[in-house]
MARDRENLO-49013 format. One record per residue: residue in one letter; x, y, z of N, C-alpha, C in turn; residue number from 0. Coordinates in steps of 0.02 Angstrom, whole numbers, plus 32768, in hexadecimal, padded with zeros to 4 digits. Example, Ala and Ser with C-alpha at 12.3 -4.5 7.8 and 13.67 -1.06 7.14 Angstrom:
2
node code: a; nu: 8294; nv: 7EE4; nw: 8186; cau: 8267; cav: 7F1F; caw: 8186; cu: 8294; cv: 7F5B; cw: 8186; pos: 0
node code: s; nu: 8282; nv: 7F90; nw: 8162; cau: 82AC; cav: 7FCB; caw: 8165; cu: 8285; cv: 8002; cw: 818A; pos: 1
This chain:
129
node code: m; nu: D32A; nv: C6C3; nw: 51BE; cau: D341; cav: C6BA; caw: 517D; cu: D390; cv: C6BC; cw: 5184; pos: 0
node code: t; nu: D3B3; nv: C693; nw: 5164; cau: D3F9; cav: C693; caw: 5165; cu: D418; cv: C6AC; cw: 5121; pos: 1
node code: r; nu: D451; nv: C6CC; nw: 5126; cau: D46D; cav: C6E2; caw: 50E6; cu: D4AA; cv: C6B5; cw: 50D6; pos: 2
node code: e; nu: D4AD; nv: C6A0; nw: 509C; cau: D4E5; cav: C677; caw: 5083; cu: D526; cv: C6A2; cw: 5085; pos: 3
node code: i; nu: D55D; nv: C685; nw: 50AA; cau: D59D; cav: C6A2; caw: 50AB; cu: D5C6; cv: C688; cw: 5073; pos: 4
node code: k; nu: D5D8; nv: C6B4; nw: 5048; cau: D603; cav: C6A0; caw: 500B; cu: D637; cv: C6D5; cw: 5002; pos: 5
node code: f; nu: D66A; nv: C6C4; nw: 4FE5; cau: D6A0; cav: C6F2; caw: 4FCF; cu: D6B7; cv: C6E7; cw: 4F84; pos: 6
node code: r; nu: D6D6; nv: C717; nw: 4F6E; cau: D6F8; cav: C70D; caw: 4F2F; cu: D740; cv: C735; cw: 4F36; pos: 7
node code: a; nu: D76D; nv: C72E; nw: 4F10; cau: D7AC; cav: C74F; caw: 4F19; cu: D7C9; cv: C764; cw: 4ED5; pos: 8
node code: w; nu: D7E3; nv: C7A0; nw: 4ED2; cau: D809; cav: C7B4; caw: 4E97; cu: D854; cv: C79A; cw: 4E9F; pos: 9
node code: d; nu: D867; nv: C76F; nw: 4E6E; cau: D8A6; cav: C751; caw: 4E6E; cu: D8D9; cv: C789; cw: 4E4D; pos: 10
node code: k; nu: D8FE; nv: C7AA; nw: 4E72; cau: D921; cav: C7E3; caw: 4E59; cu: D95B; cv: C7CE; cw: 4E29; pos: 11
node code: p; nu: D982; nv: C799; nw: 4E33; cau: D9B3; cav: C78A; caw: 4E09; cu: D999; cv: C771; cw: 4DC5; pos: 12
node code: n; nu: D965; nv: C74B; nw: 4DC3; cau: D948; cav: C730; caw: 4D86; cu: D910; cv: C75B; cw: 4D66; pos: 13
node code: k; nu: D8FB; nv: C78F; nw: 4D8B; cau: D8C6; cav: C7BB; caw: 4D77; cu: D886; cv: C798; cw: 4D5C; pos: 14
node code: r; nu: D86B; nv: C776; nw: 4D93; cau: D829; cav: C754; caw: 4D85; cu: D7FD; cv: C748; cw: 4DC3; pos: 15
node code: m; nu: D7C0; nv: C742; nw: 4DBC; cau: D791; cav: C742; caw: 4DF4; cu: D78B; cv: C6F2; cw: 4E05; pos: 16
node code: c; nu: D790; nv: C6E2; nw: 4E48; cau: D789; cav: C69F; caw: 4E62; cu: D74E; cv: C69A; cw: 4E8C; pos: 17
node code: y; nu: D725; nv: C665; nw: 4E84; cau: D6ED; cav: C65B; caw: 4EAB; cu: D6F2; cv: C61B; cw: 4EDA; pos: 18
node code: f; nu: D6D3; nv: C619; nw: 4F09; cau: D6DA; cav: C5E2; caw: 4F41; cu: D69B; cv: C5BA; cw: 4F4E; pos: 19
node code: n; nu: D6A6; nv: C57D; nw: 4F5F; cau: D66D; cav: C54D; caw: 4F6C; cu: D644; cv: C564; cw: 4FA8; pos: 20
node code: n; nu: D669; nv: C582; nw: 4FDB; cau: D63C; cav: C59D; caw: 5015; cu: D66A; cv: C5D1; cw: 5035; pos: 21
node code: g; nu: D655; nv: C5E6; nw: 506F; cau: D67A; cav: C615; caw: 5092; cu: D6B6; cv: C5FB; cw: 50BB; pos: 22
node code: f; nu: D6D0; nv: C5C3; nw: 50AA; cau: D709; cav: C5A7; caw: 50CD; cu: D745; cv: C5C6; cw: 50C1; pos: 23
node code: i; nu: D765; nv: C5E9; nw: 50EF; cau: D7A4; cav: C60E; caw: 50E5; cu: D7CD; cv: C5F8; cw: 5122; pos: 24
node code: q; nu: D807; nv: C5DD; nw: 511C; cau: D82C; cav: C5C9; caw: 5157; cu: D86F; cv: C5F1; cw: 5157; pos: 25
node code: n; nu: D884; nv: C60A; nw: 5194; cau: D8BE; cav: C62E; caw: 519C; cu: D8E3; cv: C60B; cw: 51D1; pos: 26
node code: n; nu: D927; nv: C5F5; nw: 51C1; cau: D94C; cav: C5D4; caw: 51F8; cu: D979; cv: C606; cw: 5213; pos: 27
node code: e; nu: D9A7; nv: C5EF; nw: 5243; cau: D9CF; cav: C618; caw: 5266; cu: DA06; cv: C63D; cw: 523D; pos: 28
node code: y; nu: DA14; nv: C627; nw: 5204; cau: DA40; cav: C643; caw: 51D6; cu: DA24; cv: C678; cw: 51A6; pos: 29
node code: d; nu: D9DE; nv: C687; nw: 51B6; cau: D9BA; cav: C6B5; caw: 518A; cu: D9B4; cv: C69E; cw: 5144; pos: 30
node code: i; nu: D9AC; nv: C65B; nw: 513B; cau: D9A6; cav: C63F; caw: 50F5; cu: D95B; cv: C629; cw: 50F5; pos: 31
node code: w; nu: D939; nv: C63A; nw: 50BE; cau: D8F0; cav: C631; caw: 50B7; cu: D8E6; cv: C5F7; cw: 5083; pos: 32
node code: h; nu: D8AF; nv: C5D0; nw: 5099; cau: D898; cav: C59F; caw: 5068; cu: D852; cv: C5AE; cw: 5051; pos: 33
node code: l; nu: D848; nv: C5B5; nw: 5011; cau: D805; cav: C5C4; caw: 4FF5; cu: D7ED; cv: C588; cw: 4FCB; pos: 34
node code: d; nu: D7B1; nv: C574; nw: 4FD3; cau: D78E; cav: C53C; caw: 4FAA; cu: D771; cv: C556; cw: 4F6E; pos: 35
node code: a; nu: D79C; nv: C55A; nw: 4F36; cau: D787; cav: C576; caw: 4EFA; cu: D75D; cv: C54C; cw: 4EC9; pos: 36
node code: v; nu: D725; nv: C569; nw: 4EAB; cau: D6FF; cav: C53F; caw: 4E7D; cu: D716; cv: C545; cw: 4E38; pos: 37
node code: n; nu: D740; nv: C576; nw: 4E25; cau: D755; cav: C578; caw: 4DE6; cu: D7A0; cv: C56D; cw: 4DE4; pos: 38
node code: d; nu: D7C6; nv: C57B; nw: 4DB1; cau: D80B; cav: C561; caw: 4DA6; cu: D83B; cv: C591; cw: 4DCD; pos: 39
node code: c; nu: D82B; nv: C5A5; nw: 4E0D; cau: D859; cav: C5CD; caw: 4E33; cu: D87B; cv: C5AC; cw: 4E6E; pos: 40
node code: d; nu: D884; nv: C56A; nw: 4E61; cau: D8A2; cav: C541; caw: 4E99; cu: D8EE; cv: C55D; cw: 4EA9; pos: 41
node code: n; nu: D90A; nv: C583; nw: 4E7B; cau: D953; cav: C59C; caw: 4E85; cu: D94F; cv: C5D9; cw: 4EB3; pos: 42
node code: i; nu: D916; nv: C5F5; nw: 4ECA; cau: D91C; cav: C627; caw: 4EF6; cu: D914; cv: C60F; cw: 4F3F; pos: 43
node code: c; nu: D909; nv: C5C9; nw: 4F42; cau: D901; cav: C5B4; caw: 4F85; cu: D943; cv: C5AB; cw: 4FAA; pos: 44
node code: d; nu: D944; nv: C5B0; nw: 4FEB; cau: D980; cav: C5A8; caw: 500D; cu: D9B7; cv: C5DC; cw: 5001; pos: 45
node code: v; nu: D9A7; nv: C61B; nw: 4FF6; cau: D9D3; cav: C64F; caw: 4FED; cu: D9C0; cv: C68A; cw: 501A; pos: 46
node code: p; nu: D9ED; nv: C6B1; nw: 502E; cau: D9E0; cav: C6F1; caw: 5058; cu: D9A7; cv: C712; cw: 503A; pos: 47
node code: c; nu: D971; nv: C71C; nw: 505D; cau: D936; cav: C739; caw: 5041; cu: D941; cv: C780; cw: 502B; pos: 48
node code: e; nu: D95D; nv: C7AA; nw: 5056; cau: D962; cav: C7F2; caw: 5046; cu: D990; cv: C7FD; cw: 5007; pos: 49
node code: d; nu: D9BB; nv: C7D0; nw: 4FF8; cau: D9E3; cav: C7D6; caw: 4FBE; cu: D9C8; cv: C7C8; cw: 4F79; pos: 50
node code: n; nu: D997; nv: C799; nw: 4F79; cau: D982; cav: C77E; caw: 4F3B; cu: D934; cv: C784; cw: 4F2B; pos: 51
node code: i; nu: D90C; nv: C793; nw: 4F5F; cau: D8C4; cav: C797; caw: 4F51; cu: D8A1; cv: C7CF; cw: 4F77; pos: 52
node code: e; nu: D86C; nv: C7E3; nw: 4F58; cau: D840; cav: C818; caw: 4F77; cu: D7FA; cv: C7F4; cw: 4F82; pos: 53
node code: l; nu: D7E9; nv: C7E9; nw: 4FC0; cau: D7AD; cav: C7C3; caw: 4FD3; cu: D771; cv: C7EF; cw: 4FD0; pos: 54
node code: m; nu: D73B; nv: C7D4; nw: 4FB6; cau: D6F7; cav: C7F8; caw: 4FB5; cu: D6C6; cv: C7CA; cw: 4FD0; pos: 55
node code: q; nu: D695; nv: C7E3; nw: 4FF3; cau: D65A; cav: C7BC; caw: 500E; cu: D61B; cv: C7C8; cw: 4FE5; pos: 56
node code: f; nu: D5F2; nv: C790; nw: 4FE6; cau: D5B4; cav: C791; caw: 4FBF; cu: D587; cv: C7B8; cw: 4FF2; pos: 57
node code: t; nu: D55C; nv: C7E2; nw: 4FD4; cau: D52C; cav: C810; caw: 4FF5; cu: D4F0; cv: C7EA; cw: 5010; pos: 58
node code: g; nu: D4E4; nv: C7AF; nw: 4FF1; cau: D4A2; cav: C78A; caw: 5003; cu: D46C; cv: C79C; cw: 4FD1; pos: 59
node code: l; nu: D47B; nv: C7C4; nw: 4FA0; cau: D449; cav: C7DC; caw: 4F71; cu: D457; cv: C7C5; cw: 4F29; pos: 60
node code: k; nu: D428; nv: C7C7; nw: 4EFF; cau: D42F; cav: C7B5; caw: 4EB7; cu: D415; cv: C7F0; cw: 4E94; pos: 61
node code: d; nu: D431; nv: C7F8; nw: 4E58; cau: D411; cav: C834; caw: 4E2A; cu: D3D6; cv: C819; cw: 4E0A; pos: 62
node code: k; nu: D3BA; nv: C841; nw: 4DE0; cau: D37C; cav: C831; caw: 4DC0; cu: D381; cv: C7F6; cw: 4D8C; pos: 63
node code: n; nu: D3C3; nv: C7E6; nw: 4D78; cau: D3D2; cav: C7AC; caw: 4D4F; cu: D3DF; cv: C772; cw: 4D71; pos: 64
node code: g; nu: D3E1; nv: C775; nw: 4DB3; cau: D3ED; cav: C738; caw: 4DDD; cu: D438; cv: C734; cw: 4DEF; pos: 65
node code: k; nu: D464; nv: C765; nw: 4DDA; cau: D4AD; cav: C761; caw: 4DEB; cu: D4B9; cv: C778; cw: 4E30; pos: 66
node code: e; nu: D4E5; nv: C751; nw: 4E52; cau: D4F7; cav: C769; caw: 4E94; cu: D51B; cv: C7A9; cw: 4E99; pos: 67
node code: i; nu: D50A; nv: C7D2; nw: 4EC6; cau: D52A; cav: C812; caw: 4ECE; cu: D564; cv: C80F; cw: 4F07; pos: 68
node code: y; nu: D59B; nv: C81A; nw: 4EF4; cau: D5D7; cav: C820; caw: 4F20; cu: D5F4; cv: C85C; cw: 4F2D; pos: 69
node code: e; nu: D611; nv: C86B; nw: 4F68; cau: D63C; cav: C8A3; caw: 4F75; cu: D66B; cv: C8AF; cw: 4F37; pos: 70
node code: g; nu: D66D; nv: C8EC; nw: 4F22; cau: D69C; cav: C8FB; caw: 4EEA; cu: D67C; cv: C8FB; cw: 4EA4; pos: 71
node code: d; nu: D640; nv: C8E4; nw: 4EA5; cau: D61A; cav: C8DD; caw: 4E65; cu: D600; cv: C92A; cw: 4E54; pos: 72
node code: i; nu: D5FB; nv: C932; nw: 4E13; cau: D5E3; cav: C970; caw: 4DF9; cu: D59B; cv: C965; cw: 4DE5; pos: 73
node code: i; nu: D56C; nv: C986; nw: 4DFF; cau: D522; cav: C97B; caw: 4DF3; cu: D503; cv: C9BF; cw: 4DDD; pos: 74
node code: k; nu: D4CB; nv: C9B2; nw: 4DB3; cau: D4A8; cav: C9E6; caw: 4D9A; cu: D45B; cv: C9D9; cw: 4DAA; pos: 75
node code: d; nu: D438; nv: CA0E; nw: 4DB8; cau: D3F0; cav: CA06; caw: 4DCD; cu: D3CB; cv: CA23; cw: 4D90; pos: 76
node code: d; nu: D380; nv: CA17; nw: 4D96; cau: D356; cav: CA24; caw: 4D61; cu: D357; cv: CA6D; cw: 4D4C; pos: 77
node code: e; nu: D373; nv: CA9B; nw: 4D7B; cau: D377; cav: CAE7; caw: 4D6E; cu: D3BA; cv: CAF5; cw: 4D51; pos: 78
node code: n; nu: D3E1; nv: CAC1; nw: 4D42; cau: D423; cav: CAC9; caw: 4D28; cu: D457; cv: CAE6; cw: 4D59; pos: 79
node code: y; nu: D448; nv: CAE5; nw: 4D9A; cau: D47B; cav: CAF3; caw: 4DC9; cu: D4A3; cv: CAB5; cw: 4DC9; pos: 80
node code: q; nu: D4E9; nv: CAC8; nw: 4DD1; cau: D51B; cav: CA8F; caw: 4DCC; cu: D54F; cv: CA99; cw: 4E06; pos: 81
node code: g; nu: D565; nv: CA62; nw: 4E23; cau: D595; cav: CA69; caw: 4E56; cu: D5B1; cv: CA26; cw: 4E6C; pos: 82
node code: v; nu: D5E6; nv: CA2A; nw: 4E97; cau: D60A; cav: C9F1; caw: 4EAD; cu: D5E8; cv: C9D8; cw: 4EEE; pos: 83
node code: v; nu: D5DC; nv: C998; nw: 4EF8; cau: D5C4; cav: C979; caw: 4F32; cu: D5F7; cv: C97A; cw: 4F6B; pos: 84
node code: e; nu: D5E2; nv: C995; nw: 4F9D; cau: D60E; cav: C99B; caw: 4FDA; cu: D5EA; cv: C98E; cw: 501D; pos: 85
node code: w; nu: D60F; nv: C97D; nw: 5050; cau: D5F3; cav: C982; caw: 5094; cu: D5F8; cv: C9BF; cw: 50AF; pos: 86
node code: n; nu: D5C4; nv: C9DE; nw: 50CE; cau: D5C5; cav: CA23; caw: 50E8; cu: D5B9; cv: CA1F; cw: 5131; pos: 87
node code: e; nu: D5EC; nv: CA31; nw: 5156; cau: D5EE; cav: CA2F; caw: 51A2; cu: D5B6; cv: CA5E; cw: 51BC; pos: 88
node code: d; nu: D5B2; nv: CA98; nw: 519C; cau: D581; cav: CAC3; caw: 51B0; cu: D53A; cv: CAB0; cw: 51AD; pos: 89
node code: y; nu: D527; nv: CA8A; nw: 517A; cau: D4E2; cav: CA6F; caw: 5176; cu: D4DF; cv: CA27; cw: 518A; pos: 90
node code: v; nu: D516; nv: CA13; nw: 519B; cau: D519; cav: C9C2; caw: 51B0; cu: D4F3; cv: C99A; cw: 517D; pos: 91
node code: g; nu: D50B; nv: C99C; nw: 5141; cau: D4EB; cav: C975; caw: 510A; cu: D50E; cv: C980; cw: 50CC; pos: 92
node code: w; nu: D4FB; nv: C954; nw: 509D; cau: D517; cav: C957; caw: 505A; cu: D4EF; cv: C98D; cw: 502E; pos: 93
node code: n; nu: D519; nv: C9B2; nw: 500D; cau: D4FC; cav: C9E3; caw: 4FE0; cu: D52C; cv: C9F1; cw: 4FA4; pos: 94
node code: y; nu: D51A; nv: CA21; nw: 4F7C; cau: D546; cav: CA32; caw: 4F42; cu: D54A; cv: CA7A; cw: 4F41; pos: 95
node code: y; nu: D58B; nv: CA91; nw: 4F2D; cau: D596; cav: CAD9; caw: 4F27; cu: D59B; cv: CAF1; cw: 4EE4; pos: 96
node code: d; nu: D572; nv: CB1F; nw: 4ECA; cau: D570; cav: CB3F; caw: 4E89; cu: D598; cv: CB7D; cw: 4E92; pos: 97
node code: k; nu: D5D3; nv: CB83; nw: 4E72; cau: D5FE; cav: CBC0; caw: 4E79; cu: D5E5; cv: CBF7; cw: 4E55; pos: 98
node code: h; nu: D5B7; nv: CBF0; nw: 4E22; cau: D59F; cav: CC1E; caw: 4DFC; cu: D56C; cv: CC4D; cw: 4E22; pos: 99
node code: v; nu: D543; nv: CC2B; nw: 4E51; cau: D514; cav: CC50; caw: 4E7E; cu: D530; cv: CC52; cw: 4EC6; pos: 100
node code: e; nu: D56E; nv: CC3E; nw: 4ED0; cau: D58A; cav: CC3A; caw: 4F0E; cu: D55A; cv: CC24; cw: 4F42; pos: 101
node code: e; nu: D541; nv: CBE7; nw: 4F3B; cau: D50B; cav: CBCF; caw: 4F6B; cu: D515; cv: CB83; cw: 4F70; pos: 102
node code: h; nu: D50A; nv: CB70; nw: 4FB1; cau: D50A; cav: CB28; caw: 4FBE; cu: D4BF; cv: CB13; cw: 4FB5; pos: 103
node code: l; nu: D4BD; nv: CAE0; nw: 4F8A; cau: D470; cav: CAC4; caw: 4F78; cu: D469; cv: CA7F; cw: 4F9B; pos: 104
node code: d; nu: D434; nv: CA78; nw: 4FC2; cau: D42A; cav: CA40; caw: 4FE4; cu: D3FE; cv: CA0C; cw: 4FC0; pos: 105
node code: f; nu: D414; nv: C9CC; nw: 4FC7; cau: D3F4; cav: C997; caw: 4FA8; cu: D3AB; cv: C990; cw: 4FB7; pos: 106
node code: q; nu: D39D; nv: C998; nw: 4FF6; cau: D355; cav: C98E; caw: 5014; cu: D32B; cv: C9C6; cw: 4FF7; pos: 107
node code: c; nu: D343; nv: CA03; nw: 4FE6; cau: D318; cav: CA36; caw: 4FC9; cu: D30B; cv: CA24; cw: 4F7F; pos: 108
node code: v; nu: D33B; nv: CA0B; nw: 4F5B; cau: D335; cav: CA00; caw: 4F13; cu: D316; cv: C9BA; cw: 4F0B; pos: 109
node code: g; nu: D325; nv: C987; nw: 4F2C; cau: D30F; cav: C942; caw: 4F1E; cu: D337; cv: C917; cw: 4EEE; pos: 110
node code: e; nu: D345; nv: C8E0; nw: 4F01; cau: D378; cav: C8BA; caw: 4ED4; cu: D35B; cv: C8AE; cw: 4E91; pos: 111
node code: n; nu: D319; nv: C8AF; nw: 4E87; cau: D2FA; cav: C8A4; caw: 4E47; cu: D306; cv: C8DB; cw: 4E12; pos: 112
node code: h; nu: D324; nv: C916; nw: 4E2E; cau: D331; cav: C950; caw: 4E05; cu: D37B; cv: C95B; cw: 4DFB; pos: 113
node code: l; nu: D3A7; nv: C926; nw: 4E13; cau: D3F0; cav: C930; caw: 4E0E; cu: D409; cv: C901; cw: 4DD8; pos: 114
node code: e; nu: D43A; nv: C914; nw: 4DBA; cau: D45E; cav: C8E6; caw: 4D8A; cu: D4AE; cv: C8EE; cw: 4D94; pos: 115
node code: v; nu: D4CA; nv: C8AF; nw: 4D9E; cau: D516; cav: C8B0; caw: 4DA4; cu: D531; cv: C8B6; cw: 4D5A; pos: 116
node code: i; nu: D55C; nv: C8EE; nw: 4D51; cau: D571; cav: C8FE; caw: 4D0B; cu: D5BE; cv: C8F0; cw: 4D0B; pos: 117
node code: g; nu: D5DD; nv: C8E0; nw: 4D43; cau: D628; cav: C8D3; caw: 4D48; cu: D641; cv: C8D5; cw: 4D88; pos: 118
node code: n; nu: D682; nv: C8D7; nw: 4D8C; cau: D6A1; cav: C8E1; caw: 4DD0; cu: D6DF; cv: C909; cw: 4DCA; pos: 119
node code: i; nu: D6F9; nv: C923; nw: 4E06; cau: D72D; cav: C953; caw: 4E05; cu: D773; cv: C939; cw: 4DEC; pos: 120
node code: y; nu: D77C; nv: C8FA; nw: 4DE5; cau: D7BD; cav: C8E0; caw: 4DCF; cu: D7BB; cv: C8D0; cw: 4D83; pos: 121
node code: e; nu: D782; nv: C8B6; nw: 4D67; cau: D77E; cav: C8A4; caw: 4D21; cu: D75F; cv: C8DB; cw: 4CF7; pos: 122
node code: n; nu: D73E; nv: C90F; nw: 4D16; cau: D719; cav: C941; caw: 4CF2; cu: D723; cv: C989; cw: 4D0B; pos: 123
node code: k; nu: D763; nv: C999; nw: 4D19; cau: D774; cav: C9D9; caw: 4D35; cu: D75A; cv: CA14; cw: 4D0C; pos: 124
node code: e; nu: D753; nv: CA09; nw: 4CCF; cau: D735; cav: CA3F; caw: 4C9E; cu: D6F6; cv: CA55; cw: 4CB2; pos: 125
node code: l; nu: D6CC; nv: CA28; nw: 4CD0; cau: D686; cav: CA35; caw: 4CE0; cu: D67F; cv: CA6E; cw: 4D1A; pos: 126
node code: i; nu: D6B9; nv: CA73; nw: 4D43; cau: D6B5; cav: CAA0; caw: 4D77; cu: D6DE; cv: CADF; cw: 4D75; pos: 127
node code: e; nu: D700; nv: CAE6; nw: 4D3B; cau: D72B; cav: CB1C; caw: 4D32; cu: D709; cv: CB5A; cw: 4D12; pos: 128
């Protein structure tokens, strides 16, 4: 089984989320990135990446509504635990951290049919404060 490699990026200057056709990201010797955007984010192409975008990877999972789950998403499970999707080096996998119970919750234990994307850390900061 192969996992689809996809990315999205937060466009810092324009404060919007940009989605891409595929995992194609190109970096040349001048540290300029080219990203193949599917929405109206063409103006973030060919700019220094670290200055203008925050890149996030698709986890390969979808929530119970069929929405793709990306790094930086805020998700809620059926038990109303809520957290930010992150890569955890200790567990070597994707999970979400619920700051109220101070616990990392594993996707495999919960199951994607019990998760719902309710926002992300850039557009919905109020959900994690």
